[in-house]
N, C-alpha and C positions, 0 to 999 in steps of 0.2 A: 487034353485041354477041354475045359467046360464050354458048352455051347453058349452063344451070346443070347441074352434076353432082349427081345424086341419090344419096345415101348411105344404104344400109340398115344396120341394126344388129340383131344377134340375140344375146341373152344369156338363155337359157331356164333358169329356176330352178324348183325344185319348189314347190308350194303346200302350205301347212300351215294347217289349221283355217280354211279359206276366206280365207287371207291370202297375199299375194304380195310378193316382194322387188322393190324398185326396182332396176333393172339398173345397179349402180354402175360396173362395168368399162367398158361401152360409154358410159355417161354421162361418165366421166372422159375417154375418148377424144374424145367430141364436144366437151366443154368445152375441152380443150386445143387441138383443131384450130381451133375457132372463134376462139380468142384468139391463135393463132400462125400460121395460114395467111396467105400474102401477100395473097390475095384471098378472104377468107372469104365474101363475098357471092356467090361463084361456086359455092358448095356448099349444097345443101339436104338437111338430115338428116330422114329419114322417122321416124315414130314407131317405137321399138324393139319387137321381139317379145320379151316378158319372161316368158312362161309357156308351158307345153306346150299346143299347139293342133294340130289336124290339119295334117299337112305341106302338103296342097294349099291349105288356107286361108292358111298362112304364105307359100307361094309366091305366091298371089294378091296379098298385101299387099306383096310385094317385086318384083313385075314391073316397076315403074317405076324401080327402082334401077339405077344404072350400076355401082356397086360395093357389095359387102356385106361387112361385118366380122362374123365369128362369134367369140364368146368361149365357149370350151368347157372343160368339166371332166367328171368321171366321171358326173355325173348328167344330162348333156345331150348327150354326144358323138354318140350314134347318131342321135338325132332331128335334130341339127344337120347331120350328114352327109347324111341323107336329104333334108332341106329343100334343102341346097345342090345335091345331085345332081339333084333334080327342077327346081330353078330353072335350072340350067345347061342342062338338056335343053330347056326352053321358051325360054330366052333365052341362047344360046351366047356372046353378046358380053359378058355381065356379068362383072365381075372379082370373084372369090370369094377372100377372105382369112380364114384361120383363125389364131387366137391363143388363149392361155390355157394352163393347166397340163396339159391333155390332149394338146396338140401335142407329140409326142415329140422330144426333143433327139438321142437316139441312133439312132432307127429311120429309116433312109433309105427304107424302103418306104412310108411314110405317103403321100407325094405320088404315088408310082407306083400305089399301090392305089386312091387317091382322085383320079383324074386330073381331076375337075371342080374341084379346088382349084387356084387359080392361085398363091397365095402362102401360105406358112406363116411365122408370126411367132413369135419366141422372146424370152422375157423381158418387160420392161416394154413396154406397148403404146402409150402415149400419143404419144411422139415418133416411133416407127416408123409408127403409123397416120397421123399428119399428113404424114410424108414420102411415104407411099404415095399420099395424096391429091394432094400437090404434083406427083408424077410420073405421075398417072393418064393424062394425055394422051399422054405419050411412051412409057408402058409400059416404061420402062427402070428396072429395079429393082436393077441391079448396084451402085449407089453407096449404097444404103440398108442400114445395118447390121442384123444380127440377123434376116435373112430366109433362107428356103429356097424355091427354085422350080425348075421344069424348063424348060430351053430348048426351042426348037422342034425341036431335034435329040434331045431326050430326055435331055440331060445335066443331072444334079442340081447346082445351084449353092447353096452356103451362104456367105453374106457374113459378114465378121468380126462378132463380137458387140460390141454397144455397151456402153459403161460405164454403170453405174447412175447415176441422177439423184440427186445429193446435195442439191441445193436444191429441196425439194418445193414451194416457193412458185411454181415454174414451172407447177405443175398447178392450175388453177382448180378451185374446188369446184362440182360439177354441181348441188348443192343450192342454194348461195347464188346461183349464176349463173342459176338458173331453168330448167335443162335439162329437169327432169322435169315442169315445170308443164303443157306441152301433153299429155303422156301422162296425167297425173292428170285433166285436164279431159275427156279423151276416154274415161276410165274412171271416172266419178264414184262408182260403187258398190263399187269395189275397197277392200279394207282393206290398207294398205301396210305392209311391214316395211322398215326402212332398214338397209342395210349401211354400215359406217362405218370409215374408216381414221384413226387418229391418228398412226401412224408406219408405216414400211416397213422390212423386213429382219428377220433372225433370226440371232443369233450362234451358235446351236446347229446340229448337223448330224445329227439323228436319221435313221437310214437308211430308215425307213418313211415319212418325210414329205418332200414336195416343197416345203415352206415354206422350209427352210433347208439341206437336205442337199446341194443342188447347189452352194451358194455360201458357206454359213456367214457371212453378210454382216453388215456393220455396220448398226446401226439409225439411220435418218434420220427426223426428226420433221416433221410439219406444224405450222405456227405456231399458238399458242394462240388468237389472235384469230379465225382461220378456224374452228377447232374450236368455239369458243363461238358463232359465228354459225350453224354447222350445228346445234348443239343448239337454238338458238332457232328454226331452221327446222323441226326435228322437232316442237317444241312447237306452233308456229303451225299446222302441218298435221296435228296430232293423231295423230302416229305413236306407236302404242302400244309397239312392240317395236323396239329397236335392237340389231343384232348387230355387235359390234366385231370387225373382221377382223385386228386386231393379233395377231401370234404370241405376244407376251410383254407383255401389259398389266401395268403396274407396274414395268417395267424402268427407266423414267425417273422421277426424283423428281417431275416436274410432273404425273404421272398422278394423284396424290392431288388436285391442284387440279382436274383434269378431272372426276373422279367427284363431287367436292364441288359443282362447278358444275351437273352433271346433277341431283344430288340437290336443290339449291336451286331449279332450274328446275321440277322435278316438284312440289315443295312449293308453288311460286308459281302454276303454271298446270295442274297435274295430268298433264302429259305431259313426256317419254315415261313410260310405266308400267313398263317393264323395260329393262334394259341388260345384255346378256350379254358378258362379257369372258373371254379365255383368259389365266389368270394366268401371270406370268413364272415361270421355273424356280427361281431361286436367291435372290431377294430376299424373304426370309421376312417381314420386318416391313412392307415396303411393300405386298406382296401382301395381307397380313392387313388393313392399314389400308384399302386400296382396297375390298376385299370387305366389310369391316365397314361402311363408309359406304354401300355399295350395299344391304346387308342392312337396315341401320337405316332407310333410305329406302324400303324395299319394292321396290327396283329389280332385285334378283336373285331368281330362282326356283329356287335351288339352286346351290351353288358346286362347280365341277368341280376335283377333285384328280387331275390327269392323271399318275398314276404309270407306267402301262403295264406295268411289271415291277419287282420289287425284287431279282431274282436278279443277283448281280454279274457272272457270265459273260454273261448275256443283255444286261445294260446295256452291257457293253463291246462286244459284237457289234453293237449298234444305235447305238453312239456316244452313249449317254446316261450313261456313267460319270462325266462331268464335271458331272452334275446331281445334287444332293444329294437322296436319297430322304427323308432326315431332315427336310429343309425341308418337303416335302409332309406328312409325318406330324405335324410340329409344327403346321402349319396346321390339319390335321384335328383334332388335340387341342384347339386353341384355339377353333375354331369349334364343336366339340361342347360345350365348356364354356359358350359364349355362346348355346347353343341355336339355332344357325344351321345349316340343313340343307346338307350337302355330299354329293357323290357322287364316287366314285373310278373312274377308267378303268383297266382292265386289258385287254391284248390277248392273245388266244389264238393260239399258234403262232409266237411270235417265235423267232429263232435262239437255240439253246442252252437254251431253256426246256424243262423236262421236266414230266411230270405232277406229280411230287413237288414241284418248286420252285414250280409254279403253285398247287397245293393249299396248300402252306405259306404262300405269299404271301397267299392269301385269309384264312387263319387269322390271320396276323399283322396284316393290315389291320383285320379286325373286332376283334381284341383291342385294337388301338390306338384304337378308338372309332368305326369306321365302321359304324354300324348302320342307316344310311339307304338306301344303294344302292351297290353296285359295278356299273358298266356293263361287262359282259363283251363285248368287241368281237372279232369275227372279223378276222384280219389280211387286209387287202386291199392289193394291190400297185399302186402308182401309177407310171406310165411314167417320170416324170422324177425319182423318188426313187432314191437309191443302190440300194435294194432291187430296183428295176426292172432292174438290170443282170443279165443271165443268168449271168455269172460269179459274182456274189454269191449267186445262188440255188443254183448248183451247189455252192458252198463249204459251204453249210449244209443241203444235201439237201432243199430246199424243194419240196414237191409242191403243185401248183396245179390248180384247176379253174375253169372259167368259170361264173359264176352270175349270175342276174338280179339287178339292183339294185332292191331293194324298200325303200321308206321304212317305218321303224317307225311303226305306226299309220296307214300309208298306206291310202287308200280303195281298195276293190276296183275301182271304176270307173276309177281312174287306172291300175291294174295291167293292165286288160284292153285297153288300147290296143294297136295293131298293132306299135308299135316299142318294144322293151324295151331299157333300158340294161343293160349287162353289166359285171361286175367280175371281177378275178382274185383268188380267195380261196386262201389257204394252208390246206391241210387235212392237212398232215403235214410233218415235218422229220426230219433225221437224229437229233435229240435227242428228238423227239416223233413216233414212227412213227404211221401211220394209226390203229391200234387205240388207242394212247394219246391221240391227238387226240380220238377219239370219247369216251373215258373222261373226258377233261378237259372237253369241251364239256358232257357230261351232268352232271358234278360242278358246273359253274358254274350251270347251270339249276336244279339241286337247291338250291344255296346261295341263289339268287335267290328261289325259291319259298318255301322254309322260313324263311329269315332276313329277306330284304329285302322280300318281300311280307308279312312279319310273321305268317304263320299259325302259326309255332312259335317266334317270336323270344323270347317271355317265358320259356318253359322252357329254351330254348337258353342265354340269358344266365344264368339261375339255376344250371343244371347246370354251366356253365363256371365260374362264380364259386365255387360251393360245393364242387364235386368236382374242380376243376382239369382238366376234360376240354377239350381244344383244340376250337376250332370246326371244324377239319378233321375230327377224329374224329366230331364230332356230325353233320356233313354226310355223311360216308362211311357212317355207320350206315344211312342211307337210300339213298345212291347206289351202294353197292358190293354189298350182300349181302341186300337184302330179298327174301324168297321167301314161299311159302305158309307159314302160313295167313293171310297178309295181302294179300288180293286187291286192295284199293284202292291201297296203296303199291307193290305189285308191278307193278300196271298203270301207275302213274306212272313208275316206274323204267324199265320196258320202253319206254314211249312216248318218254322222253328219249333213250334209246339209239338207238331207231329214227330219231328226228328228226336226231340227230347223223350217223348213217350216210347219211341222205337228203341232207343238206347236202354231205357228203363226195362224194356221187355227182352233184352239180350241182343238187340241189333248192334250194328257196327258203330264205332265212335265217329267215323268220317263218312263222307259222301262219295260214292263210287261214280266216276265218270268214264264211260267207254269212249267218249268223243274228245275229251280235252286231255290230251297227252298219251295215254290214259293213266290216271293215278287216282289215289284217294285224297280228296280235298277236305280241309276244315270246312265246317258248315257255312261260316260267314263268307269264305272265299268262293264257295260253290254258288251261293246266292248272288254274289257280285258278278261272277262270270255269266250266270243265267240272265241277269238283268241286262247285261251288255249284249249277249248273244241273241236274246229274244227281242232286242230293240225296245226294251221297256224303260230305259234309263231316263229318257226325257219325261215320260209320264211320272216316273218316280219323283223327279225333282219338283214337278208341278204339285203333286200331292203333298210332298214333304213341306214345301213352303206354305201351303194352305193349312196344313195341320199345325205347324208352328205358329202361324198367325192367329189361328183360332184359339190356341192355348194362351197366347199373350192377351188377346181380347178378353177371354174368359177370366183371366187372372188379373185384369185391370193393369196390365203392364204395357208400357209403350217404348218404342224405339224411334230414333230419328227416321223421318220419311225415307223410304226406299232402301234403308240399310239392310233390312232382312232380305229383301229381294236381291240386292246386289251381292250380298255375301253368299247366298245360295247360287246365284248365277256364276260368280267367280269360281266357286267350288266345282260346279258342273263343268265349266270350260277347262279347268286345270286337271281334271281327272284323266289319267293316261288311258288312251283307248287305241285299238288297232286301226289300221287303214286310214290314218290321218295324213292328208297330202298337202295341207296348207297350214301356215301359222295363223294365229287368231289374235284378235284384240278384244279386250273387255273394258268397256267404259263405265266408270263408277263415279259416285259423288263424294266418296270418302276415301281415306287412306286405309282401305280394308286390309290389303295384304300386309302392309307394314305393321298395322295394329295386331293382326293375327300372329305374325311371326314373333313380335316382341312378347306377346302373351304366352306362347308355348315355350319360350325360353325363360320364363319367370320374371320378365321385366315388364314395365308398363310405359306406354307412350300415349299422349292424348289422341283421342279420335278426332280427326280434323275433317271439316266439311270443305272439300276442294275437288274440283273435277280432275279425275286421274284416268289415264289410259294405260292399261297393262298389256304389254306385248307378250304373247305366249308362244314360245318356241315348240312347235309340234313336229318339226321335220328333222332336227338334228338326230334325234333318236326315234326311229319309226319301227312299227311291227306290221309286217305284211301278211301275217297269218295268225289265226287264232292260237295255234300251238305256241308260236314264238311269244305272243303277248301273255298267254297264260303262264308260260315258264318264266319269262324274264321280268314281268311286272308283278303278277299275282303271287307266284311261288317265291322267286328270289327276293322280292321286295318285302316279304313277310316280316322279318326281324327288324328291318331298317325303315319300314313304313314308307317306302319310296313309290307311292301311288300317284303323286301329283307331278305335273310338268314343273321343271325348275329344280327338282331333286336330282341328285347324281344317279346315273345308272348303277345298278348293283352287279357284283360279280355272281357267277354261278354259286349256288349254295354248296359250300365245301363239305358240309357234313350235317347229319341229324342224329339225335340221340333219343332213346326212349325215355 
């Protein structure tokens, strides 16, 4: 009887809030292989490595493997390479195969640089993985499509690419087939997050993305019965968070049926508790209906409006000019009217974007109703995206630096491991030279701090509405010209500029705090925590009011007497802070709160001059330590903007994604 071939699987994902992803990619590979191999009993699949552990520990668990498949992306490539290198050193006869988005299609040096890798796989992995297993004994890879390997003579061989699989029913579900059951039994105390595919493919070709830029491919769907069985599996196994991997959820009419089924399942058995989907680009009504169902069921924790840019030249250069920005902005308006939280993605440093076009975009998006959050993302280059082509980078004068990959709100203990993941960040372009990139990055943090962290949102909204001052102008009052005699705001501005220059020189994207939790904080949140911790908040509000008043006077703009002061004062008193032991009252001369609330929901009510007393409940929800406040208000409130008293407390953050 022939000996059994032991198969190792490695798909290392990041952990969030003590939760770990079930390794879907290698689970799909195993499920397909077990159902399609000629002699499946001849193969034994080891438990997959699914999270970051010490490389030597990973090697120990892989030593009995005869062949190991690694699924790699930007968050795990370096540790995967190190595990493979050490494994090959200890067991030279093991076959090492790498697949996934981080295996470059264009770069012929990948295999030569990493000679411990025997096979590089390109594209869909299930059929290729099964074929490699079938040919394990012969070691003849030449007839298997979509592979790269080096011959004994050092010649690089790239076999022809395989066609995409149209009939996705060929791929069994690793959930339904019980692939993950042994892993879950072996780790009974893990809290699992499920990755979920309802379809494959992306018809769009955004140059910064490797989801569709290489192929701009047709969307093929998994059948509904399979998907409903997977939802039942999630519920049965008490999976709280499901992250949908589809590039364009809502692109198919049946997607409404899918979210409805998930909502009904949650209502029936309380699981899953959250479903995150990436909305399709152009189907406004269907995207709205899908997200509305999720919101009404409490399944989404903030809806992503992924604009990236609204500048026409930029959209053309990144091949998003066929995607309607009006679609996104209409969705934003509708969700604002429904009181459903959204957040908007913008990318800093895209080709043809300038400081002016970026700052104007922020102003437009906020004016359109986005008062909850704009996520300002640094542009990172992925190897298989069109933007990864050196010629594309030269065309747009893209300046890049290598920077450590750090997770937003990632734990310090995670970041202190020996092996750091790295990314290529764009820190300047022909249209946004390095000084302008610094200015843009600082502007975005100032916008986040003042408006989206809500420490000046009430006066911003009122000054914008009453005096017709653009949000760009309001932000630039603080980001461009604050000097003495305003020491607190001058210090904030200088810090933001220093942080931007530090990133530009290869420094980390986030601010490390060894005192607050300790985790890596977004820069705006770090500044807010410091303002409170160092007891500078009162001085901040005095300076902010004076600066705003000076701007209005200088611009010959006027507001009703006391309105600016009262809006600043109400904002100050509403900001959630730790150690509050008593409720508060704010006496104003206008209906400031009602006017502000109507404005951020896209409606308008008259500003009325009438004495009003606002009672502020500071004691129902209290934070008796800095750690509790940092975690529950600043961290968990990020996506929902729940920084003011009167907003509902938010649940722990269920997940985070790179």
